[in-house]
N, C-alpha and C positions, 0 to 999 in steps of 0.2 A: 437373648436369642429366642426367636419364636419359630416353631416348626409348623409345617403345613397341616399336620394332624398328629394324633398320638401314634398311629402306625408308622409315620415317617420318623418320629422321635425314636421308637424302638429299633428301627432299622439302622438309624445313624449310630446309636450308642452300641449296638451289637458289633457293627463293623469296626468302630473305633476301638472298643475294648478287646476285640480279637487281635488287632495290631499290637496292643499293649501286651497281650499274652505272648505273642511272638518275641517281643523284646525281653520279657521276663525269662523265657526259655533260652534266649541267646546270651543274656548276661545274668547268670544266676547269682552272682555276687556283686552286681553293679559293674560299671565301666568308667574309665577315665576318658572324658570327652576331649576333643581337640582336633587338630588338623595338621597335616604335614606341609601345607601351603604357606606362603609368606604373606605378610600384611604389615600395615603401619597404623599406629594409634597416636593421636586422634586421626580419624579418616580424613583424607585430602590434605594432610599436613606435609611439610617438606622433609620430614625425617626419613631416613633410609629404611627400606623394608627389611624385615627379619622373619625367620620362621616362627609361625604362631605356636606350634608345639602342643603338648597335652597337659591337662590338669592345671591350667592357669586360673587366676582370679582376676576379675575385671571390674573396673569402676565405671558405672553407667551414669552419665550426666542426666539422661532421661531415658524413656523406653527406646528411643531411636538412636541414641548416640553413646558409644563406648569411647572413653577418652584415655584409659590407661590399662595396661596389662601387667599383672604381677606374676612372675615365673615361680614355679615350685622350687623347693630346695634340693630336690634329687631327681634323677632320671627314672624312667619307667623300668619295672622289672620285666622279665621275659613273658610272664603270664599276663601282666597288665598290657604290655605291648601287643600281645596276641589278640586280646579282646578289643582293644582300642582300634585295631586295623582290620577286624574281622569283616565288617560290612564293606569296607573299601576294597578288600581283596576278594570279594564275591563269595564269602562263606555263609551269607545269610539265606541263600535260596533253599537249603535243606531244612531250615527251621520253618520257613513258610509252608513247605509241603507237609511237615510232620504235625504242626500245631493247627488243629481244625476246630477246637472248642476251648472253653475256659470254665473254671469252677468258682471264680470269685463273684461276689455280689456287688452290683453297681446301681441298685435301685434308688440310691440317693440322688440320682440324676433327673428325677421327676419325669421319667418316661411313662409313668402310669400313676394311678392313685387319684385321678380326677382333678388335678391341679390345672385349671383352665388358663392360668396366666402364661403357661409355656406353650400353649397351642394357638396357632394363628387362626383368627376368624375374620375372613375378608369382609363379611357382612356386618361387622361391627364398625367398619369405616364410616365416617360421616363427613359432611362438607366442612365442619369446623377444623378438621385435621389439615386443611389446605394451608394453614399458616405454619405448619411444622415440617421440618425436613424428615423425609422418610427414613433416614439413617439414624434418627434419634430414638428408635424403638417403637414407632407407631405402626399400627396395622397397615398392610398393603391393600390396595383396592382389589376387587375381584379380577381374576384372570391375569394378574401380575405375579410372576414367579420369581422375581429378583428385585432387590432394592437397588437404587442408584442415586447419585448425588447431582445429576445435571439439572440446571434450572436457568430461567431467564431472570435477569436482575439488573440493578443499577450499580456499577462499581464505585466505591468510595475510598479505596486504598490510596494512601499517600506515599507508602514505601513498600510496594508489593515486591515480592521476591520471585514471582512467576517468570519463567523463561519464555513463555509463549507470546509475550508482548515486549517490544523494544523499550517502552517507557515503563518506569516503576511508579509514576505518579498519575493517578486517574482523575483526581479532582483537586482544586486549589481553593475551594470556597469554605470548607469546614476543617478545623483542626480538632479532632476528637481527643487529643491528649489532655484537654482541660477536664474531661469527664472520667479520667482514669486515676485510680488511687494507687499510685506506685509505692508509696511509703507505708501502706497498710494502716492508714489513719482510721478508716472506717471498717474495712473488711478484715476477716480473720483467716479465711481459707477458701479454697475452691473445692467443690465436690467432685470434680473430674481432674484428669491430668492436663486439662487445658487451662491456660491463664487468660489474660486479656486478649481478646480476638482482634483488636486493632493494632496489635504488635507488642510482644514481650521484650524485655531487656535482660541482659546477662546479670547474674547474681540476684535476680528477683526472688522473693520468698517462695513463689509457686513454681514448681517444675512444670514445664509445658512442652508438649510435642508441637503444637501449632504456635510457635513463637514468632511467626511472621505476621505482617499486617494483612488481614483478610476481610477488611470492612466492606460491606455491601448491603444492598436492600434486595432480598429475594422477592420476586413478583409472582413467578409461576414455576412450580416444581414439575419438571417433565419426567424425571426418574431415569431408569436404566436406558442405555443405548443399545441393548441387545434385543433385536426384534424376535429372536427365538424364545425369549422369556417374557414376551408381552410388551416390550418397550418399543422405542422408535430409534432408527439409525441416526447417527449424528448428522449425516448429510441431509436427511429429511427434516431434522429440526432446523437446519440452516435455511432450507427452502421455505419453511413456514415463516421464519423470522423475516425473510426478504419480502414475502408477499403481503405483509401487514403494513398499511400506510398510516402509521401513527404519527402524532405531532410531537413537538419537542417536549421532553419529559421534565416538568418542573416538580421540585420537592420542597417541602417546608417543614422543619422540625416542629413537633407538637409538645411532647413531654417525655420525661425519663421515668421509668417504672420498673418494678420487679414482678414478673408474671407468676402464675401458680406453681411453676416448676423451679422457681428460685433463680431464673435467669434475669440478668439486668439488660433491659432493652430500651432503645430509643424509638419512640413512635413518631411517624410522620403523618401529616394530614392526608386522609384518604378521601379526596374529592372525586366523587363518581362522575362529575361533569368535566373533568380534566382529561388531557391526553393520556395520562396514566390510567384513568378509569376506562377510557376507550380501548386502550391496549389490552387491559385485563379482560374486558368483555369479549374481545375478538379471539384471544387465546383460548378462553373457555368454550366459545362457540366452535372453534376449529379443531382443537385437540384435547378438550376436556373429556373425562371418561363418561360413559353412559351411566346415568344415575337418575332414579325417580322418573323413569320413562322419558328422559330427555337424552337425545343422542347428538354427538358432534357431527358437523358437516363442513367440508371444504372442497374446493375445486381441484386440489392436488391429490386427493384420495389417500392422504397420509394420516394415520391414527395411532394411538397408543393406549394401552390398558394400565399404564403405570403412573399416569399423572396424578398428582394429589389434589386435583380440582375437578369439580363436576361440570358437565357440559351445560347444565342449566344455571350455573352460578353466575352472578352479575356483580358489578362493582357496587351497586346500591345495596347489596346484601352484606357487604363487608363491614369491617370495624372502622370506626371514625366518628366524629361529632355529629354528622348529619345522616348516618346510616343506621340500619337496624341491628348490626352487629352479629349476624348469624351466618355469614359467608366467609370466603377465603381471601377477600381483598384487604390485606393487612400489611401495608408497607412499613416494615419494622427492620431495625438493625440490631443484632445481638452483640452486646459488648462483652459478656462473659456468661458461662454456664454455671448454675448451681452455686451461687456466691453465698458464703456464710459470713454474716456481719458479726461484729463483736457484741452488739446488743440491738434492740429495737430502736433505741435512741440514736445509735450510730447510723443505722439504716435510714432513719428519718432525716438526720443531718446530711447524709450523703445525697439523698434525693433532692433535698432543698437546695443544696449548693449546685447540683447539676442542672436543675430546672431554672435556677436563677440565670445561668449562662445561656440556657436555651431561649429564655425570654429575650436575651440580647440578640441572638440569631434571628428570632422572629421579627424584631424591630429592624434589623439590618436587611432582611429580605421579606418585606410585607406581602409580596405577591408570589413568594417562592423563588427558587433559582434553578436554572438548568446547569447542573454541575459539569465540569470538564477541566482540562488542563491545556497548557500551551502546546504540548506534544501529544496530547491524547484528546480527541474530540474537542477541538478548540472552540467550536460553535456551541457546545454544550447540549445536554438532553439526549444522550445516546443510550441505547439498550445493548446489553451484553449477554452472551451465552457462556455460562460457566460449566466446565467439566466437573468441578467441585468448588468448595468455597476458597480454594487456594489458587486454581488455574483458570484464568480468563481466556477463553478460546476464540470467540468470534464477537465482532462489534457491528451494530447496525445503527446507521445514522437516521434521524427522524425525517419524515416527509419523503421516504424512499430516496434519500440523498446519497445512498451508497452504503456499502458494508465492506469490511476488510478483516483479514486475518494475516498475521505477520509472515506466514510461510506458504500459503497457497492461494493468495489473491482473492479477487472477486469484487465487483462493483456494480452499481445500478444507476440509472439516470434519475435526476431529481424530479419531483412532481409536487402537487399541492395536497396538504393534509385535510381530510374531511372530519377531523376530530369534532365531537359534539361541543356546541357552545350555547350560550344564552340567546334568546331571541333578540333580533336587532343587529346581530353580527358585531362588527368592531365598533359600531356606534354606542353599544352598551358598555358602560364603564366596567362591568364585571368580566368582560372579555378582553380588556386591554392587556392583561398579562399573558394571554395565549400567544403561541408562537406565530400564527398567521397574522394576527393583528400587529404584533411587533414588526414583522416583515413589511407590512403595509405602511406603517409609519416610518420605518427606517429602511426603505427599499435600497437595495444595493444597486450600484451603477452597472450598466451593461459591460463596461470595461472590466470591472471586477469579476463579474460572472464569467466573461470570456476567458479571463486569465486563469480562474480556478478550473474551468472546464478543460484547459490544456493538460492539466496534470503535471507531475514533476518532470517527466521526460519531455513533454511538449514545451514547458517553460524553459527547461535547460537548452533545448534545441533552438528556441527563439533567441535566447540570450547569446548563444554561441554564434548564430548567424549575424546578429547585430555587432558582436565583437569582431568577427571576421570582416564585415563591411567597413567598420571604423578603421581597423588596422590597414586595410587595403587603401582607403582614402588617404590616410596619413602617409603611407609609403609612396603613393603617387605624388602627393604634394611635395614631399622631401626630395624625390628624384627631379621634379620639375624645378624646384627652388635651386638645387645644386647646379642645374644647367643654366638658369636664367638670372639668378640674383647677381647684383653688382658687387664690386669689391667692398669689403668691410660692411656689407649690408646684412643685418640679422634676418632670421626667418620671419620674425613678426613684421619687420618693416617690408620685406618682400610680399608678405601676405596682404598687408594693407595696400601696397602699391598695385598689386595684381588685382585686388578687389575693386580698386578705383578705376582700373582699366588703363594702366600707364602706357601701353603700346597702341592706344587708339589712333594717334596721329599717323603712325606708320601704316596702320591698317587702312586708313582713309586714302593715303597716297597710293597704296597698291591698288585700291579699287578704282581710283581715277585713271591710273595708267592702263588698267585693263579696259576701261571704257574707251580711251583714246584709240587703242590699237584695234581697229576694225578693218575687215577686208572690204576694199572698195569694189564695186561691181565693174566688171570688164565690159567696155563698149564693143570691143572686137574680139574675135576668137584668136586664141594664141596660135592655133594650128588650123589652116584651111583644109577643107576636104580636097582630096586629090583623086585622080583617076590613074589607074595603072595602064600599061601599054595596051591592054585589050579593051579599055574603055570602061572598066568597072571602078566605081568609086569605093574607097575604103577609108572612112574617117577615123577609124580606131588605130590603124597601123601608121606609124610615122613615115614620112617620105624619106627617100634615100638622101645621103649627105650630098651637098652641092659639089659639082666638079667631078663626080664619079659616074661612070656608066654602069649600067646593070650588066653584069657579066655572068657568063655561065660558070658552072663548077669547073669545067675543063680549062677555061681561061684563067680562073683564079689559081688553079693548081700550077698552070704554066708560069704565071707571074711570080708565084712563090719560089719556083725553081730557079728563075733568073735572078742573079744578084744585081742590085741596083748600083749604078755608077755614082761617083762622087758629084758629078755635075747635076744629076737628077736630084740628089739629096739637097744640094745648095738651092736649086730652083724651088724645091718644096719648101725650104725654110723661108725663102723670100716671099712666096705666095702666102704662107701663114702669117708673116708679118704684115703684109698688105691687107689681109682680111681683118686682123685685129685693129689696124688703123681705121679702116673703113667703118668697123663696128663702133669705135669710139666717136668718130665724126657723126655718124647717124644718131647716136644716143644724145650727143650734145645738141644737135640740131633740133631733135624732138623736144628736149627739155626747154630750150630757149623759146620755141614756138608756143609753149604752154599746153601742148597736147598731152593728155593723160594716157594716150595709147602708147604702149611700149613699142617704140619703133624698131628697136633692135631685134624684136621678135617677129618683125614683119616677114612675110613670105612672098617671093616673086618666082613665078614659074615661067620657063621658056621651053618651047618645043622646037627643036632644031633637028630636022631630019629624023624624027622618031626618037631623038634622045632628049630627056628631060633634065634640066638643070635647076638648081635652087640656089639663090643668092641670099645670104644672111648678113 
């Protein structure tokens, strides 16, 4: 722990020891600790809950996990019970009011005496600290009031236990298990309570808090997400990550080594001309801290004072075979902290065995590889934003191909990467491994691009519509087949017959019939124009029936009132018979003469004393 100054150190220890003085006054003879609440051991087990009680002994598997509780052999006395429940019953307030000072000496806490190791000096920070996590005890930059673990990096876990991503496998290209000494053949101990950071196993010799797979390559440490303490909000970090148009991130293992702090690390090639170098340069330019009169700048207006990288740092200053080695561009993966080997010979043998396998990876991927998995960044080369080395929060695809987080969404349209290359573009063999040259040589079809652009919902909707169309077509065919197929004819036979057009002859006959039946043009009018009694012609109104006089309403009413005699009925019947005979004779005469005029429809008018008659 490093304090802001010696004054802050004195203030902290005074307040902390004043609290201890209150506890001493409250429990003059000590206290039996415990709780009246219920619990279960181990945590999350299926055992039934029981009261925790007071004065238990616990077995700790590690600092974070209690697996067993051993109950005392007797219950509490009245006095013990009083002090054990004093704070819970609200009896501690009087002690806080009465205790205002203490008389014991606590100067062994290095609050004074000129010990500079316990006083934070922000101006002792330098660019070489960029390769270190600020939670490892290194000095914070100026104007940064709080440490934090957030960083941009490349995920390499194969069995991550983080709940922020639906997949636990982030890459399928490297199996780091071959670099781990599970049987303690070479190593003797770990200097921290962490074991192998790529995943611990149960019953291993080293107790570990971080016993899950947290393999990754940190690229840029951003620090705390608290803007009030000099950091940058998490949403602003995401905006910065979305705005950088970086290319596909290729990595290539270089060698295994032990650094000055005793940590076992895997070094990756730090090519300043790669997309990874381009990404590091832009992160430094945009959100690096102000250092040596170099200030960051970006169009978003988002900055932080807690990044572990300077605004003037570049990939060419970082570590690697072709670089000067005085910057923060160090793509490394930590396998374990402060490893203690059995001897120097054992350490040399371990490194030799590990580097032998790394040479195999280098031959397997001569131009590097863009890591990914089938359910996580399948195209490879993605960048991730970590809340800490355990939790991967946000993922950014290369070439602005989109970004995602499992529970609050977000995406962007694809574009082209302007990552730096050798002169000559893709014609230069040194650029063949770059992502844009690979895309040029292995261009995707427009159909594949269109299909991917639909997304999961669009693809599902399109498939659903196709399925509905197919089922509708099949149902129509089955209904038609049931109606028209012959006896003992299968659906396949009907389909083939219908496809060949089995009813074509019937259709041709129907067409010929329709052509034959045509209306012939009439040479004469069916109804001649006529004139009424006043001399007006009315061609639209039909003439009165023959043999009838036009009568007035009064005459018609009188005729209705008079009953007709039987003789008149008989004469009427005879007249109707004679009319029908004459009609038939006229029709036969006309047809025999070959005249197309419908003779029966002929009209003859006679005027007899103002009375008009019509013969049909």
